[in-house]
Steps between C-alpha positions, in 0.01 A plus 500: 500500500767743596686448171181602319450791742854624436440511123180696557678748728769571250242634272336694786830648601586632156173672438489639851848643488435684172165626610612617841818650363289760307297562814795565714678703238209735484539557882860625462495870577624733226692690776731209537626543141556872558754415777715309260707601207301520174692212347408276801128584469523430127669165563224409751229603246650294217535200730130534599402510135707191435333318789156596362580351160651188652869571420641366828865528403472877416285559807748322725796697364309825544380443849848368603656814362241719677555320833878544467472871418235560769551239768241661734224473230294208643278469197796428271609210727134382515457502122838330449374227739190452296711457181736257664202302632351477155841384366510220758800657677342473840801561724562828321134582522498448870806716552345785298166475676662491838698816410178670393337411834801622699451835327122506511360234740134545395562510121183349351570163339858457619423246777255325267758438223763421760268229628438373145870479436562303814203274410654432155809376680296278736598715795158510654574635849645841372238498223219490761666769716534739198147451368352529854666841519338600172153400610549677830609827336255476203201295618302584189753351259327188355820373335683498829225296668500262205871440527479454872246229436711340229805484727289355783378235262859413421570459872201264547283755682175482297280649773726811530525512121117492465463788743754711301349411165149567625620849593661544152176393336303760691739765376511371139195278443556458123871409512521154346844425655370581847189285442710215370735487807208564734326190356818294547518607861148405575534181312792399717305588813212280381736212413667518843172523675354200314818304556481560876130408500574169330770424752284588805187305395522313174148352555330837552202593279693814420766290328232346273353846434847633395555198277159548348568856419833418343336234283227746398757756395673232301173404326493160667135517589454136589788507737367818646162332562660210672693731735198718581303187579781388738496843662123497540514148654731647771317828539141453367365833617801720413377807308633529145592142432170399329498816290848421368401138445198625304720697267717202426191277434386768258835496323465130425139531391334344804225753530273322747790439735602867473150615578479272803841632620389865472177422683689329776737794528207739546357268770833529685558868429190694363716810458740340249450743209708303252307183565174693448628662178643178357175319577309777326711476190467122497124531537477744204705255292254224587217713364340628826557874427269643759654307791855550371440874454378534863814319633735712279335828597507398873878431471560826317314696767734359763812531288473741198732451207519120497694390191277438189183595694379720209534210256329252725211730584475582127454134423234474765313798356528346152334182614230700670431686179619839635709584201542877555641431850709213376651721229619762747654236725673323215634824361664567837631145505695558170709763667517400866850518639668172582256286304598164358549535122270203448221667694547827298483291187174337611354837608532625141332184363211533745475872420452405134206282591345764728538770233317277257217463745487877527501535119836679506633327193810716444606475869439121488728470192778700668476302822529168320786636287683603818432154651644337187804728505581412855448133432740521200763684708467227766553226243799686351658555842455127573668413173792729580537351842501151349766599253716650772464179700593288195804717430607467859453129497701466179776720645517284815517187292814607314684629810786271602455327841680675789851371553557300817693680762804320635465532881806621670 
């Protein structure tokens, strides 16, 4: 895992250094240049431009010359440290960043990149110390919190890492690198927690529940059913188990068993909104639109925004002959955020039928055309995926077997 993580972090580091370089460069006060000789300021400016365009050699030479001519100019040492870090010359980067911090202890980014340099050399203790200083001085710096979490992951501290990465995610909720590492931290916590649970009580119903959920996520519905049944045998009145079992029964086409499971769940926990909603959807699919609609609406009243509720209510209204209401619901279903593409596809198909009932021939034609387009795209994507798989299989087939290592 850590080998994969290191590859991912190399890409993160490169993009982050270049992005933050521009940010920190803009923070350099113009008065600093006025204190130097004009040729020194010009050298620094040219080095900065070289850094912006990715010419690390020219940037390094320029910043090194600036630092030599103006040894008290902290930003020159800082920028030189960034360049050396990008070049993989980590010892030199550390020396330059430490010099910058000795001149300006609270220079924004210096402790962060010092920590990253230490991390790249697998020196995790000083890396943590440096990045902790950055988060203490600049508590709103999402990148600093991210790197604190990354380093804590490397030192096998997933709980601490999750806390740091949660903080980073609050500061930068759309940063994909933060979200990636945050997911890794929480995944490790879950893995450790389940491992401890298995060790403490391998016969617990919770163990069967976790195994059932894992089988469900892997699309092994029959195995999931067996594990849920084992869990229910040990904890027959545990809320949630029958609802989850019902979903697995539905996945394998056992509709009667699914219905019975949902009904049993509602006997145990009448407030289980998901069981009520799923039972309503199942009831509509069986043709009892009035009863299904009542169940779906009751669930939505308790928990608005249930996934695909517009589509499922639209289907109920169609069966009841309420085409105008059905059309409005299905129209919303075609653009509902987070919808399954297959449901969106079916919403357009059902819309085409409803529009025909309403004598909206042109709209019906457009809806069916959209349905067909989405269906064709799905088929095309499936073909592309199949071709990629075949190419990969053929590539693996021609690879020579790994050479045996001679143990020393």
